[in-house]
C-alpha positions as CSV (number, residue, x, y, z in Angstrom):
1,X,11.2,56.2,-5.5
2,X,10.2,53.8,-7.7
3,X,8.5,50.9,-6.8
4,X,7.5,47.3,-8.1
5,X,4.7,47.3,-9.4
6,X,2.6,44.6,-11.6
7,X,0.6,45.8,-14.3
8,X,-2.4,43.6,-14.3
9,X,-3.1,40.5,-16.0
10,X,-5.6,39.0,-17.3
11,X,-6.9,36.1,-16.0
12,X,-5.9,32.4,-17.5
13,X,-8.4,29.6,-19.0
14,X,-7.0,26.9,-19.6
15,X,-8.1,25.6,-22.7
16,X,-9.7,22.1,-22.6
17,X,-10.5,22.3,-27.2
18,X,-7.7,19.8,-27.6
19,X,-6.2,17.9,-24.9
20,X,-5.2,15.1,-26.7
21,X,-1.6,16.3,-26.9
22,X,-1.5,16.6,-23.6
23,X,-3.1,13.1,-23.0
24,X,-0.7,12.1,-25.5
25,X,2.3,13.1,-23.5
26,X,1.1,11.5,-20.1
27,X,0.1,8.2,-21.6
28,X,3.9,8.2,-23.2
29,X,5.1,9.2,-19.8
30,X,3.4,6.7,-17.7
31,X,4.7,3.7,-20.3
32,X,8.2,5.3,-19.8
33,X,7.7,5.0,-16.0
34,X,6.2,1.2,-16.0
35,X,9.0,0.5,-18.3
36,X,12.3,2.2,-16.0
37,X,9.9,0.5,-13.0
38,X,10.9,-2.6,-14.0
39,X,13.9,-2.4,-14.7
40,X,14.7,-1.5,-10.9
41,X,16.8,-4.7,-9.7
42,X,14.5,-6.7,-7.1
43,X,16.7,-6.9,-4.4
44,X,16.0,-5.6,-1.7
45,X,18.2,-2.6,-1.1
46,X,16.5,0.6,0.7
47,X,18.0,2.1,-2.2
48,X,15.7,0.2,-4.6
49,X,12.8,-0.2,-2.3
50,X,12.6,4.1,-2.5
51,X,13.0,4.1,-6.8
52,X,10.3,1.6,-6.9
53,X,8.2,3.6,-4.8
54,X,9.2,6.8,-6.5
55,X,8.4,5.3,-10.0
56,X,5.1,4.1,-8.8
57,X,3.9,7.6,-7.1
58,X,4.8,9.6,-10.4
59,X,3.2,6.9,-11.8
60,X,-0.1,7.3,-9.8
61,X,0.1,11.2,-9.8
62,X,0.1,10.8,-14.0
63,X,-3.0,8.6,-13.8
64,X,-4.9,11.1,-12.2
65,X,-3.7,14.2,-14.6
66,X,-5.8,12.2,-16.6
67,X,-8.2,11.1,-15.3
68,X,-8.8,14.8,-14.0
69,X,-8.2,15.8,-17.6
70,X,-11.2,13.9,-18.9
71,X,-13.2,14.8,-16.2
72,X,-12.2,18.4,-16.4
73,X,-13.1,17.5,-20.5
74,X,-16.4,16.2,-20.1
75,X,-17.5,18.3,-16.9
76,X,-16.9,21.8,-18.9
77,X,-19.0,19.8,-21.8
78,X,-21.9,19.1,-19.8
79,X,-22.7,22.9,-18.4
80,X,-22.3,24.1,-21.8
81,X,-18.7,25.7,-21.1
82,X,-17.2,24.6,-25.0
83,X,-16.7,27.8,-26.0
84,X,-13.3,29.7,-24.2
85,X,-13.9,31.5,-21.2
86,X,-13.7,35.5,-22.0
């Protein structure tokens, strides 16, 4: 009987050397979400309030990711971990 055995995988280490593309993408998404948030009709319908809240949460989560990206990059450099993990 054959078994489904996974091959061991190497641990993946994030590469913090070039985070500009990720940072730029997050900034574009945040700007796009702000435009969409401003475009939501301000009438007090439940659907519009839910849509506005969803956009606010998405903006907040991307801002946190952006902050974490910067923080992790600076932490790695302050500990002398600029080199890729083996």
